C-alpha positions as CSV (number, residue, x, y, z in Angstrom):
1,M,0.3,0.0,0.1
2,L,2.9,2.3,1.2
3,G,4.7,1.6,-2.4
4,Q,1.6,2.0,-4.5
5,N,0.9,5.7,-2.8
6,L,4.6,6.6,-3.4
7,Y,4.3,5.5,-6.8
8,H,1.3,7.9,-7.5
9,Q,3.1,10.7,-6.2
10,K,6.2,10.3,-9.0
11,G,6.9,13.4,-11.0
12,Q,4.9,15.8,-8.1
13,A,7.8,17.8,-8.0
14,I,7.9,18.7,-11.4
15,V,4.5,19.9,-11.7
16,E,5.1,22.4,-8.3
17,Q,8.3,23.6,-10.0
18,L,6.6,24.5,-13.3
19,I,3.8,26.3,-11.0
20,L,6.4,28.0,-9.0
21,W,9.4,28.8,-10.9
22,P,7.4,31.2,-13.3
23,T,6.0,33.1,-10.5
24,M,9.0,33.3,-9.4
25,V,10.9,34.8,-12.3
26,L,8.2,37.1,-13.0
27,L,8.4,38.2,-9.3
28,V,12.3,39.1,-9.4
29,L,12.3,40.5,-12.7
30,G,9.1,42.7,-12.2
31,T,11.3,43.8,-8.6
32,L,14.2,44.8,-10.7
33,Q,11.8,46.7,-13.0
34,M,10.8,48.2,-9.9
35,A,13.6,49.3,-8.6
36,L,15.0,50.9,-12.1
37,L,11.5,52.6,-11.8
38,Y,12.1,54.2,-8.8
39,K,15.7,55.5,-9.5
40,D,14.6,56.8,-13.0
41,K,11.3,58.8,-10.9
42,A,14.2,60.0,-8.3
43,V,16.0,61.3,-11.7
44,F,12.8,62.7,-13.1
45,N,12.4,64.5,-9.7
46,D,15.4,66.5,-9.5
47,A,15.2,67.0,-13.6
48,V,12.2,69.0,-12.6
49,F,13.1,71.0,-9.9
50,R,15.9,72.3,-12.5
51,A,13.8,72.5,-15.0
52,A,11.4,75.1,-12.8
53,R,14.6,76.9,-11.7
54,E,15.7,77.2,-15.1
55,G,12.2,78.9,-16.1
56,S,12.2,81.0,-12.9
57,L,15.6,82.3,-14.7
58,N,13.7,82.9,-17.9
59,N,10.7,84.6,-17.5
60,A,8.5,81.5,-17.0
61,Y,9.3,80.0,-21.0
62,V,8.4,76.6,-21.1
63,N,10.6,75.8,-24.2
64,V,13.7,76.7,-21.8
65,M,12.1,74.5,-19.2
66,N,11.7,71.6,-22.0
67,K,15.0,72.0,-22.6
68,K,16.6,72.0,-19.2
69,L,14.0,69.1,-18.5
70,V,15.9,67.1,-21.4
71,E,19.2,67.8,-20.4
72,A,18.9,66.9,-16.6
73,L,17.3,63.4,-17.8
74,A,20.7,62.6,-19.9
75,P,22.0,60.6,-17.2
76,I,19.3,58.5,-17.4
77,Y,20.6,57.3,-21.2
78,Q,24.2,57.5,-20.6
79,K,25.2,53.9,-20.9
80,K,29.0,53.7,-22.0
81,G,30.8,55.7,-19.0
82,A,31.7,59.2,-17.5
83,S,33.4,60.2,-20.7
84,E,32.3,63.7,-22.4
85,A,31.3,61.7,-25.6
86,A,29.2,59.4,-23.5
87,Y,27.3,62.1,-22.4
88,L,26.8,63.9,-25.3
89,D,25.2,60.7,-27.0
90,A,23.2,60.1,-24.2
91,L,21.9,63.6,-24.3
92,E,21.1,63.3,-28.2
93,K,18.9,60.5,-27.5
94,A,17.3,62.0,-24.9
95,Y,16.3,64.8,-27.2
96,K,15.7,62.3,-29.8
97,D,13.7,59.4,-27.4
98,N,11.2,63.0,-26.1
99,A,11.0,64.4,-29.6
100,V,11.9,67.8,-28.3
101,D,14.2,70.0,-30.4
102,P,17.6,71.0,-28.9
103,I,17.5,74.3,-30.4
104,T,13.9,75.1,-30.1
105,G,13.3,73.7,-27.1
106,S,9.3,72.8,-28.6
107,V,7.9,69.3,-28.4
108,A,6.8,68.0,-31.7
109,G,4.3,65.0,-32.7
110,I,2.4,62.5,-30.5
111,V,5.1,60.8,-29.1
112,A,6.6,63.7,-27.4
113,G,8.6,62.0,-24.1
114,I,7.9,64.9,-22.1
115,R,5.4,67.3,-20.9
116,I,5.3,70.6,-18.7
117,D,2.3,72.6,-17.6
118,L,2.2,75.4,-16.0
119,I,-0.2,75.7,-13.6
120,T,0.9,79.5,-11.8
121,P,1.7,82.0,-13.4
122,N,-1.7,81.2,-15.8
123,R,-2.7,83.5,-18.2
124,S,-5.6,84.9,-15.4
125,V,-2.3,85.6,-13.1
126,F,-0.7,87.4,-15.6
127,D,-3.7,89.6,-16.5
128,A,-4.5,90.4,-13.2
129,Y,-0.9,91.7,-12.3
130,K,0.9,92.6,-15.6
131,S,2.1,96.3,-16.4
132,R,4.2,97.9,-18.9
133,M,7.8,98.2,-17.8
134,Y,11.2,99.2,-18.9
135,E,14.2,96.7,-19.3
136,L,17.5,98.6,-19.0
137,Q,19.7,98.0,-22.1
138,E,23.8,97.9,-21.9
139,G,24.7,101.2,-21.2
140,C,21.7,102.6,-19.5
141,E,22.8,102.2,-16.1
142,E,25.8,104.8,-17.1
143,I,23.4,106.9,-18.5
144,I,21.1,106.8,-15.1
145,E,23.8,107.8,-13.0
146,R,24.1,110.8,-15.0
147,V,20.3,111.7,-14.7
148,S,20.4,114.8,-12.1
149,R,17.3,113.7,-10.8
150,G,17.1,110.6,-9.1
151,N,17.2,107.1,-11.1
152,N,15.2,108.6,-14.0
153,R,14.2,105.5,-16.2
154,T,12.3,107.5,-19.0
155,G,15.7,109.5,-19.6
156,C,17.4,106.2,-20.7
157,A,14.4,104.9,-22.1
158,R,14.5,107.7,-24.9
159,R,17.7,106.5,-25.7
160,G,16.9,103.0,-26.5
161,E,15.5,101.1,-23.6
162,T,13.0,98.8,-24.5
163,L,9.4,98.2,-23.5
164,F,7.8,94.8,-22.1
165,T,4.3,93.9,-21.0
166,Q,5.1,91.8,-17.8
167,V,5.1,90.7,-14.4
168,P,7.3,92.6,-12.0
169,N,9.5,90.6,-10.1
170,D,11.5,93.5,-8.4
171,N,11.1,95.3,-5.4
172,L,8.1,92.9,-4.6
173,D,8.7,93.8,-0.8
174,I,7.7,98.0,-1.3
175,R,5.2,97.2,-4.1
176,A,1.1,97.5,-4.0
177,Q,0.5,93.9,-2.2
178,G,-3.7,94.1,-2.2
179,D,-4.7,90.6,-3.5
180,K,-6.7,90.2,-6.8
181,T,-9.1,87.0,-7.5
182,V,-7.7,84.8,-10.0
183,V,-8.6,81.5,-11.9
184,I,-6.0,78.5,-11.1
185,L,-6.8,75.3,-12.2
186,G,-10.4,76.1,-12.4
187,K,-11.2,77.8,-9.2
188,S,-11.4,81.5,-8.0
189,V,-8.3,82.1,-5.8
190,K,-7.3,85.5,-4.4
191,V,-3.4,85.9,-4.7
192,N,-0.9,89.4,-3.6
193,L,2.2,90.2,-6.0
194,Q,4.5,87.8,-3.9
195,D,2.0,84.8,-4.8
196,A,2.0,85.3,-8.5
197,N,5.7,85.5,-8.5
198,L,5.5,81.5,-7.5
199,L,6.3,79.3,-10.3
200,K,4.7,76.1,-10.2
201,I,5.1,73.3,-12.7
202,N,3.5,70.0,-12.8
203,A,6.0,67.8,-15.1
204,H,5.1,64.4,-16.8
205,W,7.4,61.8,-18.8
206,C,7.2,58.7,-20.1
207,A,9.4,56.3,-18.3
208,P,11.2,53.5,-20.1
209,L,10.3,50.0,-18.7
210,V,13.5,47.6,-20.2
211,V,13.8,44.4,-17.7
212,P,12.0,41.1,-20.0
213,F,8.8,40.2,-18.7
214,G,8.9,42.5,-15.7
215,R,8.1,45.6,-18.1
216,F,5.1,43.6,-19.4
217,A,3.6,42.8,-16.3
218,L,3.8,46.7,-15.0
219,Y,2.9,48.0,-19.0
220,Q,-0.2,46.2,-18.6
221,W,-1.0,46.9,-14.8
222,Q,-1.0,50.4,-16.1
223,R,-3.2,49.5,-18.9
224,T,-5.7,47.5,-17.3
225,W,-6.1,50.1,-14.4
226,S,-6.3,53.2,-16.5
227,V,-9.3,51.6,-19.2
228,L,-11.0,50.3,-15.7
229,Y,-10.7,53.7,-14.2
230,A,-11.6,55.3,-17.3
231,S,-15.0,52.8,-17.5
232,L,-15.8,54.1,-13.9
233,G,-16.0,57.5,-15.3
234,G,-12.5,58.7,-13.8
235,V,-10.1,60.5,-15.7
236,T,-6.8,58.5,-16.8
237,H,-3.0,60.2,-16.4
238,P,-3.0,63.2,-18.8
239,H,0.1,61.4,-20.3
240,W,-1.2,58.2,-20.8
241,P,-2.2,58.3,-24.7
242,V,1.3,59.4,-24.9
243,C,3.1,56.7,-23.5
244,A,0.8,54.0,-24.9
245,A,1.6,55.5,-28.0
246,K,5.5,55.6,-27.9
247,T,5.4,52.0,-27.0
248,L,3.5,50.9,-30.2
249,A,6.1,52.7,-32.2
250,N,8.6,51.2,-30.6
251,A,7.0,48.1,-30.9
252,K,7.0,48.3,-34.4
253,E,10.4,49.3,-35.0
254,N,11.4,46.1,-32.7
255,E,9.6,44.1,-35.1
256,K,11.8,45.8,-38.0
257,G,14.7,44.9,-35.6
258,N,16.2,48.7,-35.4
259,V,15.6,49.2,-31.6
260,A,15.4,47.2,-28.4
261,R,11.9,46.6,-26.8
262,I,10.5,49.2,-24.5
263,M,7.8,49.9,-23.2
264,Y,6.7,53.2,-21.3
265,I,4.7,54.1,-18.6
266,P,3.9,58.0,-17.3
267,V,5.2,59.3,-14.4
268,T,4.4,63.0,-12.9
269,A,6.6,65.5,-10.5
270,D,6.1,68.8,-9.7
271,A,8.1,71.5,-8.3
272,V,7.8,75.0,-6.8
273,V,10.2,78.1,-7.1
274,R,10.3,81.8,-6.8
275,M,10.4,84.0,-9.8
276,Q,13.6,85.3,-10.1
277,S,12.8,87.4,-13.3
278,P,9.5,89.3,-14.4
279,I,6.7,87.0,-16.2
280,R,6.0,87.0,-19.9
281,C,4.6,86.2,-22.5
282,Q,6.6,83.9,-24.8
283,G,6.5,85.0,-28.3
284,D,4.1,88.3,-27.5
285,E,6.6,90.0,-24.8
286,R,5.7,93.5,-26.1
287,N,2.1,93.3,-26.7
288,G,1.3,91.1,-23.6
289,V,-2.1,90.0,-25.4
290,S,-2.3,86.5,-23.3
291,S,-4.2,84.6,-25.3
292,R,-1.2,84.7,-27.9
293,C,1.5,83.1,-25.0
294,R,3.1,80.0,-25.8
295,N,3.9,79.2,-21.7
296,L,0.8,81.1,-20.1
297,N,-1.9,79.0,-21.6
């Protein structure tokens, strides 16, 4: 009787291994992919802060922030050591992978890997606090020093100073601090000039998934969750369609043998910094017609 039981149990270990090993392999590879994603997210968080800092120094222009964000993501694409040539190669890959023009900083096409949303200042904030101001050109400082009655900027204006429409950023401690009602993210809020000079951005990026099996599991989980959440009336991640399109485009190139297999999922980070330059309409600095601003819309 005992011999019969032992006979019927032969091969049981093989069945257990067939069930256990695929699960263990998927778990290990999934964990490895999550670790790589966590590392990339840490780099992205720092990159978003650097982009916001660059925007604060350059009149809240989004194209400037796009370039700085891509440059800060270059270490993720650097796989061949720490040489200058390796960095330049990684930088080129970063611009290409995220569909950002390295000259203008503009994004192109449906598969643009990054997206920066300027939360504030927006058009409402700009319209509330904009004013006509002068920006000193080279040599104006010396001219002003020769003016007998104080800091007469109009005296320099007649000698070539340029007039801009912008939100002032200088002498905030002595400027009028009355509150004004503006609309931010669809809600009416009261802000003062100090608040108007806070730059807040919300940035999205398609993070690459490269670990075999692990990438598929993580991507399918994100895809299933997005479809389920949308069916329940929720709003899916704003950058998910772009990452799905990048994944599809990569799959087609992979079938041709041109690229390695990569899947993409969206990640998001925020940054808040104080403006270090006046806020202007990108592309319409003189007139300040906010409907034509490429950054404030």
